[in-house]
N, C-alpha and C positions, 0 to 999 in steps of 0.2 A: 503494501499499500503504500502510495506517494504521502510526502510529507503534508500537503494539503489535506488529503485524504484522513490523515490522523487527527490532525488538528479540527476537522469538521467532526470528527467522531468525537474527539473529547468535549468538543461544545455542548454537543447531542446530548451525552453522558452527563454532563453538568449541569443541563436543564433541566433533565428525567429527575437528578438527586435534588435539584433545586425544588421540584413541583412537588417530590415526594416528602420534602420536609414541610412544606407550607401546608401540603394536606395533615400532614401528622399534627402540627399545630393547631391548626384548625378543629380537629376530632378534638384535640386535648381542651381547646378552647371550650368548643360545645359541651364536654362532659363536665366541665368546672361552673356551667352557667349554673346559678342557683334558683331554678324555675320549679315553683313548687309543685306543678301538675306532673313533670317529668320526675321528679323525685319519689313521690308518693303515690302515684297510679289513681291519686281520688279526685274525682271532680265530679258531683253528683248535682246537675241543675235542679233536679224533683225527686222526693223520693220514693219508692216502690211501694205500691199499696201493699197492705199486708194481707193474707187471707185469713180468715175468722180460725182460730186455733181449733174451733168445735168442727170446722169443715176439714180438718187436716187428715190425711189418711191414718189408719190406724197401724200401728206395731206390726212389723213381718212377724209371722209365724212358722212359714216354711220360706227359704230362700238358697236360692243358688248364687255362688260367688265366681263370676268372672275375673280374673286376677294377670297381672304380668308383674307378679311378685319375683324381686331379685334382689332381697335384703341384704347385704355383704357383699355384693357382687364386684363393688367399687367404691372407691370414697365418695363421687359424687351420685351413686344410685341410691334412691330414698328406700326407706325401710317403709313408707305408709300400708303398702299391702298387708306385710306381717301383723303391723300392728292391727289392721282391720280385724283379719282372718282370727288372729288371737282374742280380741274382744267378743267377737261372736262365739267363738268357741265357748266362753265362759257363760254363754245365756243359756241357760236350761230350757226355757221354753220357747228358744227357737230351733226348729230342725235346720241343719245345713244339709240339703238334698244332693249336694255334689259341687264340687269346684272343678273349673276349669281354666288351663293355661292358655296364655295369648303372648304373641310377642309386642313389645312395648318398649319397658324401663329395659329388657335386654333382649335377647334371640330366644324364641320358643324354648331350645333344649334346655337353658338356663331358668326359665321363668318356670317350666315344669317340675327341675328339679327342686328349685326353691319352695314349690307349694307339696312336694311329696315330703321333703324333710320336715316342715312344720306341722304337716298333718300326721308325718308319725312321731313327732314328740308329743303332741296335741295328744293322741293316741295312747301314748306310754304312760303320760302324766294323769289321764282322766279315763281313760278307758272308750273316749268317743271317736269312734272310727270316722273318719273324714273322706269319702272317695274322690280321687283327684285324674283329671281326665285331660288328657294331651290336646291343644287347639287343635282346629282342624275338623276333620271326618270325625275323630273319636269325640270331641267335647259336642258334636253337633246332634251325634246320635245318643249321646247319655244325658244330653238336656233335654232332647226330644221324649225322652223316655219319661224324665223326670216331671214335664210338663203334662203329657198323658196319663201321669198319676194323680192329677191335681193342681189346684189352684198355687203359684208360686210366685216370690219375690226375686227378680233379677237382681244382683248387685255387680256392676259393670264398674270395676279400677282400672279398666285400662283400655284400649282403643274397644271398640264395637265390632269387630270383624267378627268375631263368633257368635254376637247376640243377631247381626245382622244377617249373617247364613241362617240361622234359624228359622227368622221372620220372613225370610224371602223365599225358603223353600215350604215351610208350614203354615200357610195363614190359617189351618183350621184350629190350631193351637193358640192363636192370638188371646181366645177370650179368658185363658187359663193364667196368663201374665198378669197379675195384681197389678205390678207397676214394676219398671226398669229404672233403679239408681245409679247415675253415670256421674263420673266424677268430670265436670267440664263447664263452659260456657261463662262467658264474660258480658258484661254491657260494653257497649261502644266507648271508647275513650279509656277503657281501664288497663293500665297497664300491670302485668304479674310484676311487682317489684317487690321484692322483701327485704331490700334494705331500707326502704319505707323513710329516705331521708335522714338517715343515722348518720353519713357522715363516715361509716367505715366501710371496710369491705375492698373488694376491686374495684378498678374502672375509676379511681380518683376519688373513690367514698361513695360513688353511687351504687355500685352493686350490680349483679347480674340482672337481666329482665327475661321473664320464664315464656314460654309459650303457651297455649290452649293445649297440652301436649297430646292427650288424649284424640284430640280431635286431629289435630296435625299429622298424626301417625295414620290415620285413616279416614279422611272428610266423606265418602264415598258411604262408608258404613253409616255414619251419622245421618246421613240425608236421608238412608234406607231406612233407619228405626224413625226417624220424623215421620215419612211417608205412611210407615206401616199404621200409626194410630194410637198405639197402644198410651196409657200411662205413661209418663217421664218425669220423674223428677231428676234435677241438675244440683248437684253438690260444688259450687264453683270455688276458685282461690278466694274468691271476697269472703266466703264463709271461714274457710280454714285459716286464715289469717286473725281470724280472731283470738285463738288459742295458740300456744308455744310448749314444746315439750322440750324440756332442758335436762342437765346430767342427773339432778335430782330425781325428776321422773322418770328416767330411764333405770336408775338404780330402785324406784319402787316398784316398775315394770319387772326387774329382775327378779321380785320376792314371791311373783306369781309363777314359782316351780320352773321346772326346766325348760319348758316351751318359753317361756316370760323370759328367762335368763337367754337361752339362743336368741329370741327376736332382739334384747336389750344389746348383747354384744355385737349383733350386725347392724344395730343402730348409731353405734359412737361416731364411727367415720362420718357419716352424715351430719352429724350433730357437730364434729367437729370442720367440717365446710360450712356448714351455717357459723359457726362462731367467729372463725379467723376469715374466710373468704366473704361473707356477707355481711357478717358483722354484726348477729343478733344473737343473745342469750341461748336462743332455743328455736327448734324448726317448727316450723307450720303443718302439721299432720292432716294432710290432703284425705287419703282415702280414710282414715280414721273416724273424718268427720261423716263420710258415707255410712259406714257401719252404727255411727252414734245416731243416724236419722233412719237407720231399719229398726233401731232397739227404740227410739223414744223421738218419733218425730215432732210431736207437740212441742218438742222444747227448739224449736227452729222455725224462725222466722220465713216466711215464704211470700212470692208473688205471682200470679199466674201471669205467664208472658207468651209471645210467639217466640219463634226460634228459628234461626236460618244461618246456615253454613255460608261464611265469608271471609271477607278482608278487611280489617278495619280500617275503613281511609282516614282516622284521625289521627292515627298514629305515624309518627314521621321517619321511623329508624327501620332500615331493610328488614330486619332480623324480627322484628314486631308483624311482617304482612304475611308469616304464615297463616294458614287456614284457620279459623276461629269459630267456634258458636256463639252467636251475636243473638241478644236475647232483648227486647222490647215490651213495656208494659202491654198487656192485651186486653183490646177494648171488646164488648160485649157486641157489638155485630160487625165484627171482623170479617174480610171474605178469606183470609190467607189459606192456603191449601196447606199448611203446616199445622199440625193439632196444636191446643195448646198445652204448657207444659207447666210445671211449677219448678221456679227458681228460688232458692233456698239459700238465701244472701248471708243469715247470719243464724245465731244463737239469740234465744229471748230472755236469756239470763246467761250472759259469757262470764261473769262473776264466779262462777262455781265449776268454770272449766269442764271436763268431762267426769264430773264423780260419777261414781255409780256403773263404771264399765267391767270392772274385775270384780270378782266376788270373794266372798269372806271377808270382809271388810276391806280389803285391799282396791283402794281407789287411785285412780289416776289424777294426780294433782294439778294437771296443766294451768297454766294461770294465763289470765287475760293480756294479750299483747299489749305490750307497754307502747 
């Protein structure tokens, strides 16, 4: 290459390097901006109208758990599925008809193995046998059989892939689905932002922003569930952020026998992530709130909404443009093709945390979010 060519190439390289530096500085400046809505993810122009507690659905008495449990698989893998299964397994008045695995928090082999390991420890501790089925055809066949035996509440802790497959292939069984409780949904403009303006954690103190994960992993399945018209309850991030599970709570959970110790041990890396990278004293127990609804729905503040899978145009960051289940207040004369759902956005009395989910006087002392 001639001397002139080398000089031109050097100028191009310097220009690119300079542009990259400018871009990095702009991003850093954006992250440092003290914008309240960006930091907290809270901006509600009007409150959601609450459903009368007397009109809330009854507690579940027979339940199927569809889970992407992978607690302990990695430092940033949440343990919430395992906490939810453990809580339900301690409820003597709830029949767990079965558990099915689905990919989500990890690949199917991991989620199936995790569910089986937990079910085995619950069986050895309590004598309660919980059948576990691999996601896909096995899960569909087992869930079909359970529904054929009678009414059933489906607790969907992960993506809705298995549930949607059942709904599409066996519409004759829809009437036996009492309700589907799914961990998903958000109001337009709401950031899933656990740092909540603390000024601690990663990204210059802003912390990470989470997706509407179970929707983003299989948005087609969510559309299929909406179009099926079965009763649907959404337990969103908005509800989970009302309580935190900290180190003291994990010590309390570990007292609930070998299964409790196993779950607590596999929750500590996730707690460390929330302590150090997110900057909170505890983590939000997303799936555990769904189990709590199955046990005591009257404790939740819910609104009748319409729901649609889409992208939230009010959010300006590329990573927040993943698919989400967006909810709006439902009006009586709506002509929407999607059925009404319950969006349970908080606890009626969050000051008591999630007391009562463990038996024999052992109580989860998760505190109200600070």
